[in-house]
C-alpha positions in Angstrom: 182.4 -35.2 35.5 184.2 -38.5 35.4 183.3 -42.2 35.3 183.7 -43.9 38.6 183.3 -47.7 39.4 181.2 -48.8 42.3 179.9 -52.1 43.5 176.1 -51.9 43.9 173.5 -54.4 45.1 169.8 -54.1 45.2 168.7 -55.4 48.6 166.7 -58.6 47.8 169.1 -59.7 45.0 172.0 -62.0 45.7 174.2 -60.6 43.0 176.3 -57.4 43.4 177.1 -55.6 40.2 180.1 -53.5 39.0 178.5 -50.3 37.8 180.0 -47.3 36.1 178.5 -44.1 37.4 179.4 -40.5 37.0 180.8 -38.3 39.8 178.1 -35.8 38.9 175.3 -38.4 39.3 172.8 -37.9 42.2 172.0 -40.8 44.4 168.7 -41.1 42.6 170.6 -41.7 39.4 173.1 -44.0 41.0 170.3 -46.1 42.4 168.6 -46.4 39.1 171.8 -47.5 37.4 172.2 -50.2 40.0 168.6 -51.3 40.1 168.4 -51.8 36.3 170.5 -54.9 36.7 168.1 -56.6 39.2 164.6 -55.2 38.9 162.6 -57.3 36.5 165.3 -60.0 36.4 165.8 -61.5 39.8 163.7 -59.0 41.8 160.0 -58.5 41.0 159.0 -55.1 39.6 156.9 -53.3 42.2 153.6 -51.7 41.3 153.8 -48.2 40.1 157.0 -46.3 39.4 159.7 -47.6 41.7 162.0 -45.2 43.6 165.1 -46.1 45.5 167.3 -45.1 48.4 171.1 -45.6 48.5 172.8 -46.7 51.7 176.5 -46.5 52.5 177.5 -48.5 55.5 173.8 -48.8 56.6 173.5 -45.0 56.5 170.9 -43.6 54.1 172.3 -41.0 51.7 170.2 -38.0 50.7 168.9 -38.5 47.2 170.1 -35.1 46.0 173.8 -35.7 47.0 176.1 -36.3 44.1 178.6 -39.2 44.1 181.5 -36.7 44.0 180.4 -35.2 47.3 180.8 -38.5 49.1 184.6 -38.9 48.6 184.3 -42.6 47.9 187.0 -45.0 47.0 186.8 -46.9 43.7 184.7 -50.1 44.0 183.0 -48.8 47.1 180.0 -51.0 48.1 176.6 -49.3 47.9 173.2 -50.9 48.8 170.1 -49.8 47.0 166.6 -50.4 48.5 163.1 -49.6 47.4 161.9 -46.4 48.9 158.8 -46.7 51.2 
């Protein structure tokens, strides 16, 4: 369990964010931490409770995978998209 810096962007927003996440965070948690900076600010809130997917190099990451399992470099770029 350690803080880890990533650069996250919600697809549809034009601003990436430096986000501190935990190595024990699942991709669902990482996505929520990234999305909070965009949804309701520059990106409209979708109807219902939004859920998200995380993409690394255009590859969707399973929502249950933890950040520590990915062996990322600090400041790695992650894209977050609304789940269909």
